[in-house]
C-alpha positions as CSV (number, residue, x, y, z in Angstrom):
1,M,281.4,90.2,129.1
2,L,282.5,89.2,132.5
3,N,283.9,85.7,133.1
4,A,282.2,83.5,135.6
5,T,284.8,84.3,138.3
6,L,284.3,88.1,138.2
7,K,280.5,88.1,138.2
8,P,280.2,87.0,141.8
9,L,282.9,89.5,142.8
10,L,281.0,92.4,141.3
11,M,277.8,91.3,143.0
12,A,279.6,90.9,146.3
13,L,281.3,94.3,146.0
14,L,278.0,96.1,145.2
15,M,276.2,94.3,148.0
16,L,279.0,95.3,150.5
17,L,278.9,98.9,149.4
18,A,275.1,99.0,149.8
19,I,275.1,97.7,153.3
20,S,278.4,99.2,154.7
21,P,277.7,101.7,157.5
22,A,280.3,104.1,156.0
23,H,278.4,104.0,152.6
24,A,274.7,103.8,153.6
25,E,272.4,102.7,150.8
26,N,270.1,105.4,149.4
27,M,266.6,104.6,148.0
28,Q,263.7,106.6,146.7
29,K,260.3,105.3,145.8
30,L,259.1,106.7,142.4
31,G,255.6,105.4,141.5
32,D,255.9,101.6,141.1
33,L,259.7,101.9,141.1
34,E,262.1,101.5,144.0
35,V,265.3,103.3,142.9
36,H,268.6,102.5,144.8
37,Y,271.6,104.7,144.3
38,I,275.1,105.2,145.6
39,G,278.1,107.3,144.6
40,L,281.7,106.3,145.4
41,S,285.3,106.8,144.2
42,T,286.3,104.5,141.4
43,S,289.3,103.6,143.7
44,F,286.8,101.4,145.7
45,L,286.5,99.1,142.7
46,Q,288.7,96.0,142.5
47,P,291.2,96.4,139.7
48,D,289.9,93.4,137.8
49,I,286.3,94.5,138.0
50,A,287.2,98.1,136.9
51,T,289.2,96.7,133.9
52,S,286.4,94.4,132.8
53,Y,284.0,97.3,132.5
54,G,286.5,99.8,131.1
55,I,286.3,102.0,134.3
56,E,289.5,103.9,135.2
57,R,290.4,103.7,138.8
58,S,291.4,107.1,140.0
59,R,291.4,109.3,143.1
60,Y,289.8,111.9,140.8
61,K,286.9,109.8,139.4
62,G,283.8,108.6,141.0
63,F,280.9,106.5,139.8
64,V,277.2,106.6,140.4
65,N,275.5,103.2,140.6
66,I,271.7,103.1,140.1
67,S,269.4,100.1,140.2
68,V,265.7,100.1,139.6
69,L,263.2,97.5,141.1
70,D,259.6,97.0,139.9
71,T,257.4,97.0,143.1
72,S,254.3,96.2,141.0
73,Q,255.7,92.7,140.4
74,Q,256.0,89.9,142.9
75,G,259.5,89.7,144.3
76,N,260.4,93.3,143.1
77,P,262.5,92.2,140.1
78,A,265.1,94.5,138.5
79,K,263.7,96.6,135.7
80,A,265.3,97.9,132.6
81,V,264.6,101.6,132.1
82,G,265.9,104.5,130.0
83,I,268.2,106.6,132.2
84,S,270.0,109.9,131.6
85,G,271.0,112.8,133.8
86,T,273.3,115.6,134.8
87,A,275.6,116.3,137.8
88,T,276.0,119.9,138.8
89,N,278.6,121.1,141.2
90,L,278.0,123.8,143.8
91,V,279.2,126.7,141.5
92,G,276.8,125.6,138.8
93,Q,279.1,123.7,136.4
94,Q,277.1,121.0,134.8
95,M,278.3,117.7,133.4
96,P,276.1,115.3,131.4
97,L,276.1,111.7,132.6
98,E,276.6,108.8,130.3
99,F,275.1,105.6,131.8
100,Q,276.3,102.1,131.0
101,Q,273.8,99.3,131.6
102,I,275.3,96.3,133.4
103,K,273.3,93.0,133.6
104,E,274.4,90.4,136.1
105,G,272.0,87.5,136.1
106,K,268.6,89.0,137.1
107,A,270.2,92.2,138.4
108,I,270.5,95.4,136.3
109,Y,272.8,98.3,137.2
110,Y,273.3,101.7,135.6
111,I,276.8,103.2,136.1
112,A,278.0,106.7,135.2
113,I,281.5,108.2,135.8
114,V,281.9,111.5,137.5
115,D,285.2,113.5,137.3
116,Y,286.2,115.8,140.1
117,P,289.5,117.7,140.5
118,N,289.1,118.3,144.3
119,D,286.7,117.2,147.0
120,E,283.5,118.0,145.2
121,T,279.7,118.0,146.0
122,Y,277.4,117.3,143.1
123,K,273.7,117.6,142.8
124,F,272.4,114.8,140.6
125,D,269.3,115.2,138.4
126,I,268.5,111.8,136.9
127,L,265.6,111.2,134.5
128,I,264.2,107.7,134.5
129,N,262.0,106.7,131.6
130,D,259.8,103.7,132.5
131,N,258.0,102.8,129.2
132,G,257.0,106.4,128.6
133,T,256.4,107.3,132.2
134,Q,259.0,109.9,133.4
135,H,260.4,109.9,136.9
136,T,263.0,112.3,138.3
137,L,265.6,111.2,140.9
138,K,267.4,114.0,142.7
139,F,270.1,113.6,145.2
140,T,273.4,115.2,146.4
141,Q,276.7,113.3,146.8
142,K,280.1,114.5,148.0
143,F,283.1,112.9,146.4
144,Y,286.5,113.0,148.1
145,V,290.0,112.9,146.6
146,E,291.6,109.9,148.0
147,Q,294.9,110.7,149.8
């Protein structure tokens, strides 16, 4: 569990990444869910934050961050869901994603690690289970090897 000093740092990082012009936030509305997602190199994470979550910082690893909000509730609170998926590169090689749920106060994030040997574009196929209702999130993300 994060100590009180690191929690605000993670929240600030995730908020900055979501609003940064270079890393525009992506969102899809799926039924009563508002699903926000972003994919970045793990090298963008601060070392302390990466260590606290057991995430290896590497120029050959990326992470996908997904958060789900419930638009049927006042204030659109974060919603815990079941989440699984795959990442498929452009030559058809598929990798299963293992999501880690992270709770920070009222916020809930789902993070999965993606390995890539070179600059790589992945097509993501994410299954979101909302109390038995299935939703599919599909998006494409290019990851770059940091120089």
